[in-house]
N, CA and C atoms as a LAMMPS dump frame, in Angstrom:
ITEM: TIMESTEP
0
ITEM: NUMBER OF ATOMS
459
ITEM: BOX BOUNDS ff ff ff
-5.0000000000000000e+02 5.0000000000000000e+02
-5.0000000000000000e+02 5.0000000000000000e+02
-5.0000000000000000e+02 5.0000000000000000e+02
ITEM: ATOMS id mol type element x y z
1 1 1 N 149.135 79.864 357.079
2 1 2 C 150.318 79.77 357.903
3 1 3 C 151.232 80.929 357.578
4 2 1 N 151.794 81.564 358.575
5 2 2 C 152.717 82.672 358.398
6 2 3 C 154.133 82.139 358.234
7 3 1 N 154.82 82.598 357.194
8 3 2 C 156.206 82.223 356.954
9 3 3 C 157.028 83.489 357.026
10 4 1 N 157.992 83.549 357.927
11 4 2 C 158.787 84.761 358.079
12 4 3 C 159.798 84.88 356.952
13 5 1 N 160.049 86.103 356.577
14 5 2 C 161.032 86.412 355.552
15 5 3 C 162.088 87.286 356.204
16 6 1 N 163.338 86.923 356.025
17 6 2 C 164.416 87.669 356.666
18 6 3 C 164.496 89.076 356.109
19 7 1 N 164.897 90.045 356.953
20 7 2 C 165.07 91.415 356.459
21 7 3 C 166.108 91.424 355.341
22 8 1 N 165.841 92.196 354.303
23 8 2 C 166.784 92.293 353.195
24 8 3 C 166.655 91.168 352.179
25 9 1 N 165.659 90.316 352.329
26 9 2 C 165.481 89.215 351.383
27 9 3 C 165.165 89.78 350.004
28 10 1 N 165.717 89.157 348.973
29 10 2 C 165.433 89.647 347.634
30 10 3 C 164.02 89.244 347.211
31 11 1 N 163.574 89.799 346.102
32 11 2 C 162.205 89.583 345.627
33 11 3 C 161.918 88.094 345.413
34 12 1 N 162.851 87.379 344.805
35 12 2 C 162.643 85.948 344.526
36 12 3 C 162.497 85.152 345.818
37 13 1 N 163.351 85.439 346.818
38 13 2 C 163.255 84.742 348.099
39 13 3 C 161.91 85.02 348.761
40 14 1 N 161.463 86.271 348.698
41 14 2 C 160.145 86.605 349.29
42 14 3 C 159.036 85.83 348.597
43 15 1 N 159.109 85.712 347.269
44 15 2 C 158.092 84.959 346.532
45 15 3 C 158.105 83.484 346.933
46 16 1 N 159.302 82.915 346.993
47 16 2 C 159.404 81.505 347.369
48 16 3 C 158.863 81.262 348.764
49 17 1 N 159.27 82.105 349.703
50 17 2 C 158.817 81.914 351.078
51 17 3 C 157.32 82.142 351.215
52 18 1 N 156.774 83.098 350.494
53 18 2 C 155.344 83.357 350.621
54 18 3 C 154.513 82.257 349.993
55 19 1 N 155.093 81.5 349.028
56 19 2 C 154.345 80.412 348.405
57 19 3 C 154.521 79.094 349.145
58 20 1 N 155.401 79.071 350.142
59 20 2 C 155.666 77.853 350.909
60 20 3 C 154.453 77.497 351.76
61 21 1 N 154.032 76.247 351.684
62 21 2 C 152.944 75.763 352.524
63 21 3 C 153.507 74.623 353.35
64 22 1 N 153.517 74.791 354.65
65 22 2 C 154.057 73.751 355.53
66 22 3 C 152.929 72.923 356.097
67 23 1 N 153.138 71.628 356.122
68 23 2 C 152.193 70.747 356.793
69 23 3 C 152.532 70.706 358.261
70 24 1 N 151.55 70.643 359.102
71 24 2 C 151.785 70.428 360.523
72 24 3 C 150.796 69.392 360.997
73 25 1 N 150.823 69.069 362.274
74 25 2 C 149.985 67.975 362.745
75 25 3 C 148.496 68.296 362.668
76 26 1 N 148.123 69.565 362.506
77 26 2 C 146.715 69.893 362.299
78 26 3 C 146.31 69.46 360.896
79 27 1 N 147.207 69.703 359.912
80 27 2 C 146.935 69.324 358.531
81 27 3 C 147.085 67.824 358.31
82 28 1 N 147.963 67.195 359.077
83 28 2 C 148.277 65.783 358.911
84 28 3 C 148.302 65.138 360.289
85 29 1 N 147.199 64.516 360.724
86 29 2 C 147.147 63.978 362.086
87 29 3 C 148.153 62.876 362.368
88 30 1 N 148.786 62.3 361.344
89 30 2 C 149.823 61.302 361.569
90 30 3 C 151.172 61.903 361.877
91 31 1 N 151.308 63.207 361.669
92 31 2 C 152.598 63.881 361.791
93 31 3 C 152.773 64.471 363.183
94 32 1 N 153.926 64.19 363.837
95 32 2 C 154.153 64.791 365.161
96 32 3 C 154.544 66.262 365.03
97 33 1 N 154.277 67.018 366.058
98 33 2 C 154.751 68.396 366.113
99 33 3 C 156.26 68.399 366.317
100 34 1 N 156.946 69.361 365.728
101 34 2 C 158.401 69.492 365.907
102 34 3 C 158.738 69.596 367.391
103 35 1 N 157.92 70.307 368.173
104 35 2 C 158.164 70.449 369.61
105 35 3 C 158.089 69.099 370.317
106 36 1 N 157.242 68.222 369.834
107 36 2 C 157.139 66.883 370.419
108 36 3 C 158.424 66.108 370.183
109 37 1 N 158.941 66.162 368.968
110 37 2 C 160.179 65.453 368.651
111 37 3 C 161.337 66.06 369.444
112 38 1 N 161.364 67.384 369.589
113 38 2 C 162.407 68.037 370.396
114 38 3 C 162.36 67.556 371.841
115 39 1 N 161.165 67.407 372.396
116 39 2 C 161.02 66.927 373.779
117 39 3 C 161.518 65.484 373.89
118 40 1 N 161.184 64.66 372.918
119 40 2 C 161.671 63.283 372.881
120 40 3 C 163.205 63.263 372.876
121 41 1 N 163.808 64.053 371.985
122 41 2 C 165.273 64.127 371.876
123 41 3 C 165.873 64.606 373.195
124 42 1 N 165.265 65.611 373.796
125 42 2 C 165.77 66.14 375.069
126 42 3 C 165.826 65.058 376.151
127 43 1 N 164.795 64.249 376.238
128 43 2 C 164.793 63.176 377.232
129 43 3 C 165.916 62.176 376.977
130 44 1 N 166.108 61.789 375.722
131 44 2 C 167.172 60.829 375.407
132 44 3 C 168.539 61.446 375.692
133 45 1 N 168.734 62.695 375.277
134 45 2 C 170.028 63.343 375.471
135 45 3 C 170.37 63.57 376.945
136 46 1 N 169.375 63.638 377.789
137 46 2 C 169.624 63.838 379.221
138 46 3 C 169.602 62.522 379.995
139 47 1 N 169.755 61.405 379.291
140 47 2 C 169.882 60.11 379.951
141 47 3 C 168.586 59.499 380.428
142 48 1 N 167.463 59.968 379.896
143 48 2 C 166.162 59.453 380.324
144 48 3 C 165.457 58.717 379.184
145 49 1 N 166.2 57.78 378.581
146 49 2 C 165.661 57.016 377.461
147 49 3 C 164.42 56.22 377.818
148 50 1 N 164.407 55.623 379.003
149 50 2 C 163.226 54.849 379.423
150 50 3 C 162.015 55.773 379.595
151 51 1 N 162.238 56.964 380.127
152 51 2 C 161.141 57.931 380.279
153 51 3 C 160.633 58.37 378.908
154 52 1 N 161.554 58.577 377.953
155 52 2 C 161.156 58.95 376.591
156 52 3 C 160.32 57.839 375.971
157 53 1 N 160.749 56.608 376.182
158 53 2 C 160.025 55.462 375.653
159 53 3 C 158.621 55.389 376.26
160 54 1 N 158.543 55.551 377.56
161 54 2 C 157.256 55.483 378.248
162 54 3 C 156.316 56.596 377.792
163 55 1 N 156.866 57.789 377.584
164 55 2 C 156.032 58.946 377.237
165 55 3 C 155.635 58.995 375.767
166 56 1 N 156.509 58.567 374.863
167 56 2 C 156.285 58.829 373.446
168 56 3 C 155.969 57.614 372.575
169 57 1 N 156.068 56.4 373.102
170 57 2 C 155.786 55.228 372.28
171 57 3 C 154.361 54.743 372.502
172 58 1 N 153.726 54.311 371.422
173 58 2 C 152.384 53.739 371.506
174 58 3 C 152.453 52.418 372.267
175 59 1 N 151.35 52.016 372.852
176 59 2 C 151.31 50.763 373.627
177 59 3 C 151.714 49.555 372.795
178 60 1 N 151.359 49.554 371.511
179 60 2 C 151.664 48.412 370.643
180 60 3 C 152.842 48.712 369.708
181 61 1 N 153.711 49.641 370.087
182 61 2 C 154.843 50.045 369.248
183 61 3 C 155.799 48.887 368.997
184 62 1 N 156.52 48.994 367.872
185 62 2 C 157.559 48.017 367.573
186 62 3 C 158.895 48.743 367.424
187 63 1 N 159.97 48.006 367.73
188 63 2 C 161.325 48.538 367.64
189 63 3 C 162.197 47.431 367.059
190 64 1 N 163.025 47.798 366.092
191 64 2 C 163.806 46.795 365.364
192 64 3 C 165.25 47.272 365.194
193 65 1 N 166.199 46.376 365.415
194 65 2 C 167.625 46.64 365.202
195 65 3 C 168.005 46.114 363.822
196 66 1 N 168.43 47.004 362.927
197 66 2 C 168.792 46.624 361.56
198 66 3 C 167.734 45.692 360.983
199 67 1 N 168.107 44.463 360.609
200 67 2 C 167.155 43.525 360.008
201 67 3 C 166.694 42.441 360.977
202 68 1 N 166.977 42.593 362.262
203 68 2 C 166.534 41.621 363.268
204 68 3 C 165.019 41.665 363.421
205 69 1 N 164.48 40.64 364.045
206 69 2 C 163.044 40.62 364.324
207 69 3 C 162.701 41.773 365.274
208 70 1 N 161.572 42.423 365.07
209 70 2 C 161.213 43.541 365.95
210 70 3 C 160.735 43.073 367.323
211 71 1 N 160.974 43.922 368.318
212 71 2 C 160.339 43.764 369.625
213 71 3 C 159.002 44.496 369.523
214 72 1 N 157.972 43.94 370.126
215 72 2 C 156.64 44.529 369.977
216 72 3 C 156.001 44.722 371.335
217 73 1 N 155.402 45.883 371.527
218 73 2 C 154.695 46.225 372.756
219 73 3 C 155.57 47.03 373.704
220 74 1 N 154.992 48.065 374.28
221 74 2 C 155.752 48.946 375.166
222 74 3 C 156.424 48.205 376.321
223 75 1 N 155.792 47.218 376.979
224 75 2 C 156.494 46.506 378.059
225 75 3 C 157.79 45.844 377.582
226 76 1 N 157.774 45.225 376.399
227 76 2 C 158.983 44.594 375.866
228 76 3 C 160.045 45.643 375.53
229 77 1 N 159.614 46.776 375.006
230 77 2 C 160.558 47.846 374.67
231 77 3 C 161.197 48.42 375.925
232 78 1 N 160.391 48.647 376.948
233 78 2 C 160.917 49.169 378.219
234 78 3 C 161.877 48.18 378.875
235 79 1 N 161.539 46.893 378.856
236 79 2 C 162.422 45.876 379.456
237 79 3 C 163.771 45.851 378.745
238 80 1 N 163.753 45.914 377.426
239 80 2 C 165.001 45.906 376.664
240 80 3 C 165.818 47.166 376.948
241 81 1 N 165.185 48.326 376.971
242 81 2 C 165.888 49.585 377.236
243 81 3 C 166.498 49.591 378.631
244 82 1 N 165.75 49.128 379.603
245 82 2 C 166.247 49.084 380.981
246 82 3 C 167.454 48.162 381.087
247 83 1 N 167.379 46.99 380.449
248 83 2 C 168.511 46.042 380.479
249 83 3 C 169.722 46.623 379.752
250 84 1 N 169.498 47.276 378.628
251 84 2 C 170.614 47.86 377.868
252 84 3 C 171.311 48.94 378.679
253 85 1 N 170.538 49.809 379.321
254 85 2 C 171.139 50.881 380.123
255 85 3 C 171.87 50.328 381.341
256 86 1 N 171.359 49.244 381.912
257 86 2 C 172 48.651 383.091
258 86 3 C 173.317 47.953 382.733
259 87 1 N 173.509 47.608 381.461
260 87 2 C 174.705 46.872 381.054
261 87 3 C 175.891 47.777 380.726
262 88 1 N 175.692 49.095 380.769
263 88 2 C 176.767 50.03 380.434
264 88 3 C 176.831 51.137 381.487
265 89 1 N 177.925 51.89 381.454
266 89 2 C 178.048 53.058 382.327
267 89 3 C 178.418 54.274 381.491
268 90 1 N 178.204 55.429 382.084
269 90 2 C 178.587 56.709 381.457
270 90 3 C 178.02 56.895 380.057
271 91 1 N 176.762 56.498 379.864
272 91 2 C 176.114 56.62 378.549
273 91 3 C 175.795 58.087 378.264
274 92 1 N 176.19 58.545 377.099
275 92 2 C 175.76 59.854 376.612
276 92 3 C 175.191 59.669 375.216
277 93 1 N 174.19 60.473 374.9
278 93 2 C 173.55 60.441 373.591
279 93 3 C 173.472 61.859 373.06
280 94 1 N 173.688 61.985 371.779
281 94 2 C 173.596 63.295 371.143
282 94 3 C 172.882 63.132 369.804
283 95 1 N 171.826 63.909 369.607
284 95 2 C 171.144 63.929 368.321
285 95 3 C 171.907 64.892 367.416
286 96 1 N 172.288 64.406 366.247
287 96 2 C 172.968 65.25 365.272
288 96 3 C 171.883 65.941 364.455
289 97 1 N 171.762 67.223 364.636
290 97 2 C 170.712 67.979 363.969
291 97 3 C 171.173 68.457 362.588
292 98 1 N 170.232 68.669 361.679
293 98 2 C 168.796 68.676 361.904
294 98 3 C 168.23 67.262 361.835
295 99 1 N 167.116 67.045 362.526
296 99 2 C 166.387 65.809 362.308
297 99 3 C 165.346 66.092 361.232
298 100 1 N 164.819 65.039 360.65
299 100 2 C 163.915 65.192 359.516
300 100 3 C 162.507 64.732 359.878
301 101 1 N 161.528 65.52 359.476
302 101 2 C 160.122 65.148 359.639
303 101 3 C 159.455 65.3 358.282
304 102 1 N 158.836 64.235 357.821
305 102 2 C 158.078 64.261 356.577
306 102 3 C 156.849 63.397 356.774
307 103 1 N 155.682 64.023 356.82
308 103 2 C 154.457 63.275 357.074
309 103 3 C 154.54 62.608 358.434
310 104 1 N 154.318 61.296 358.479
311 104 2 C 154.358 60.563 359.753
312 104 3 C 155.737 59.977 360.043
313 105 1 N 156.735 60.333 359.24
314 105 2 C 158.081 59.771 359.368
315 105 3 C 159.051 60.788 359.96
316 106 1 N 159.835 60.319 360.947
317 106 2 C 160.899 61.123 361.556
318 106 3 C 162.188 60.322 361.442
319 107 1 N 163.272 60.981 361.058
320 107 2 C 164.584 60.34 361.002
321 107 3 C 165.532 61.139 361.886
322 108 1 N 166.15 60.433 362.835
323 108 2 C 167.097 61.034 363.766
324 108 3 C 168.457 60.368 363.596
325 109 1 N 169.497 61.171 363.619
326 109 2 C 170.864 60.637 363.611
327 109 3 C 171.416 60.803 365.013
328 110 1 N 171.824 59.692 365.607
329 110 2 C 172.313 59.681 366.983
330 110 3 C 173.788 59.298 367.035
331 111 1 N 174.494 59.875 367.993
332 111 2 C 175.813 59.386 368.375
333 111 3 C 175.738 59.044 369.858
334 112 1 N 176.343 57.926 370.222
335 112 2 C 176.344 57.451 371.606
336 112 3 C 177.769 57.161 372.039
337 113 1 N 178.029 57.398 373.303
338 113 2 C 179.286 57.001 373.925
339 113 3 C 178.948 56.371 375.267
340 114 1 N 179.672 55.3 375.608
341 114 2 C 179.485 54.652 376.901
342 114 3 C 180.673 53.763 377.192
343 115 1 N 180.697 53.213 378.38
344 115 2 C 181.703 52.223 378.759
345 115 3 C 180.965 50.892 378.879
346 116 1 N 181.463 49.872 378.148
347 116 2 C 180.771 48.586 378.168
348 116 3 C 181.091 47.8 379.441
349 117 1 N 180.504 46.631 379.571
350 117 2 C 180.665 45.803 380.768
351 117 3 C 182.091 45.344 381.025
352 118 1 N 182.96 45.406 380.018
353 118 2 C 184.363 45.019 380.174
354 118 3 C 185.269 46.227 380.424
355 119 1 N 184.641 47.396 380.574
356 119 2 C 185.414 48.603 380.844
357 119 3 C 185.962 49.292 379.607
358 120 1 N 185.519 48.871 378.423
359 120 2 C 186.004 49.465 377.183
360 120 3 C 185.1 50.617 376.749
361 121 1 N 185.699 51.73 376.329
362 121 2 C 184.875 52.825 375.791
363 121 3 C 184.32 52.443 374.419
364 122 1 N 183.085 52.805 374.188
365 122 2 C 182.424 52.512 372.912
366 122 3 C 181.823 53.812 372.387
367 123 1 N 181.995 54.053 371.106
368 123 2 C 181.328 55.146 370.409
369 123 3 C 180.618 54.529 369.224
370 124 1 N 179.348 54.906 369.027
371 124 2 C 178.68 54.424 367.831
372 124 3 C 177.661 55.436 367.349
373 125 1 N 177.296 55.244 366.102
374 125 2 C 176.367 56.146 365.433
375 125 3 C 175.283 55.314 364.778
376 126 1 N 174.06 55.857 364.775
377 126 2 C 172.956 55.145 364.145
378 126 3 C 171.945 56.137 363.6
379 127 1 N 171.121 55.639 362.699
380 127 2 C 169.944 56.367 362.248
381 127 3 C 168.73 55.668 362.835
382 128 1 N 167.813 56.449 363.359
383 128 2 C 166.546 55.922 363.855
384 128 3 C 165.45 56.376 362.892
385 129 1 N 164.798 55.418 362.275
386 129 2 C 163.713 55.679 361.331
387 129 3 C 162.412 55.393 362.072
388 130 1 N 161.644 56.443 362.322
389 130 2 C 160.438 56.318 363.14
390 130 3 C 159.189 56.611 362.321
391 131 1 N 158.12 55.886 362.623
392 131 2 C 156.786 56.168 362.07
393 131 3 C 155.905 56.553 363.238
394 132 1 N 155.291 57.713 363.156
395 132 2 C 154.479 58.267 364.236
396 132 3 C 153.009 58.244 363.85
397 133 1 N 152.172 58.152 364.861
398 133 2 C 150.746 58.426 364.726
399 133 3 C 150.472 59.57 365.679
400 134 1 N 150.329 60.763 365.128
401 134 2 C 150.174 61.942 365.968
402 134 3 C 151.395 62.145 366.839
403 135 1 N 151.212 62.077 368.136
404 135 2 C 152.285 62.363 369.09
405 135 3 C 152.924 61.101 369.674
406 136 1 N 152.708 59.935 369.043
407 136 2 C 153.256 58.673 369.537
408 136 3 C 153.995 57.92 368.438
409 137 1 N 155.117 57.323 368.807
410 137 2 C 155.887 56.502 367.881
411 137 3 C 155.235 55.121 367.82
412 138 1 N 154.936 54.668 366.617
413 138 2 C 154.33 53.336 366.477
414 138 3 C 155.329 52.309 365.954
415 139 1 N 156.348 52.763 365.202
416 139 2 C 157.379 51.858 364.676
417 139 3 C 158.715 52.589 364.694
418 140 1 N 159.757 51.853 365.041
419 140 2 C 161.093 52.425 364.975
420 140 3 C 162.053 51.344 364.523
421 141 1 N 162.914 51.711 363.584
422 141 2 C 163.951 50.792 363.132
423 141 3 C 165.277 51.539 363.168
424 142 1 N 166.286 50.885 363.766
425 142 2 C 167.615 51.465 363.87
426 142 3 C 168.493 50.888 362.77
427 143 1 N 169.306 51.743 362.19
428 143 2 C 170.256 51.334 361.165
429 143 3 C 171.647 51.746 361.635
430 144 1 N 172.53 50.749 361.78
431 144 2 C 173.894 51.011 362.226
432 144 3 C 174.79 49.866 361.777
433 145 1 N 176.085 50.122 361.814
434 145 2 C 177.076 49.115 361.469
435 145 3 C 177.465 48.364 362.741
436 146 1 N 177.152 47.066 362.846
437 146 2 C 177.485 46.302 364.055
438 146 3 C 178.984 46.257 364.338
439 147 1 N 179.826 46.495 363.34
440 147 2 C 181.273 46.484 363.566
441 147 3 C 181.712 47.575 364.552
442 148 1 N 180.877 48.579 364.748
443 148 2 C 181.196 49.634 365.707
444 148 3 C 181.356 49.108 367.136
445 149 1 N 180.775 47.937 367.414
446 149 2 C 180.779 47.389 368.763
447 149 3 C 181.926 46.413 369.011
448 150 1 N 182.695 46.113 367.971
449 150 2 C 183.817 45.185 368.124
450 150 3 C 185.018 45.941 368.661
451 151 1 N 185.775 45.305 369.57
452 151 2 C 186.97 45.981 370.09
453 151 3 C 187.986 46.241 368.986
454 152 1 N 188.69 47.333 369.095
455 152 2 C 189.75 47.657 368.135
456 152 3 C 190.873 46.632 368.242
457 153 1 N 191.472 46.327 367.116
458 153 2 C 192.574 45.326 367.094
459 153 3 C 193.87 45.928 367.587
């Protein structure tokens, strides 16, 4: 694998970079390509969460909110996503970069803004912990503080 070294790099930096060995999905078939994760993020950020789910989740994928019981199977995941999107307006999503990829694990930090069914603006942040098999998500668990959804006093 070729690792680029910036012009003017000192001798130690060149040594470190030349000894770096990066794993990619060819070396580790459980690991998604960075471009795949970028495409997934792009779909979510452009308001196409259901399309991202349809394209990138395995048929038997599971999705879990904090410590709640997981939803299992792409049809259940799509139904939940469709209902969630229909219950709010003006949803925006932003991935806070960098995201992390290590082996078959991807961690994304998201910020969301929307208007809830009562007309109240909501902002929340979560971490999505994903386990991939190649180019498909097989497990996802979200970690967030539920207090973010309570109206301000």
